[in-house]
C-alpha positions, -999 to +999 in steps of 0.1 A: +460-582-806+454-602-838+447-641-835+452-666-866+419-685-864+438-718-874+462-709-839+434-709-819+415-734-832+447-757-831+454-743-789+416-751-781+418-785-793+454-796-778+444-774-742+409-799-745+424-831-749+462-824-734+459-798-704+491-794-688+509-807-717+500-782-743+524-762-733+551-781-731+544-798-762+538-767-785+577-755-768+590-785-783+576-780-815+590-748-820+623-756-798+622-784-831+614-761-861+639-732-844+661-762-849+655-768-883+654-732-890+617-738-902+608-700-895+573-699-906+565-730-890+581-720-853+562-689-855+527-705-857+540-730-829+547-702-811+518-686-813+502-718-802+520-722-775+511-685-760+476-691-768+469-723-750+491-709-720+466-677-722+432-703-723+449-725-692+454-694-674+420-684-682+404-717-671+426-720-644+415-694-620+381-713-613+403-746-607+429-727-583+427-731-550+428-691-528+460-684-516 
């Protein structure tokens, strides 16, 4: 999987500053841009959302309580 460096940088920064809210903000931007028919920007935010989810998942196992 090839990740754009801009997407990775942006998602990393969002996760560092906002934590789990980064996913919600990314999803809202994605919906807004899709509704506005701005497909290129929507694709960027879709990638940011997925990368943010992945970054939080990698960070969460250490913080999650045992099952």
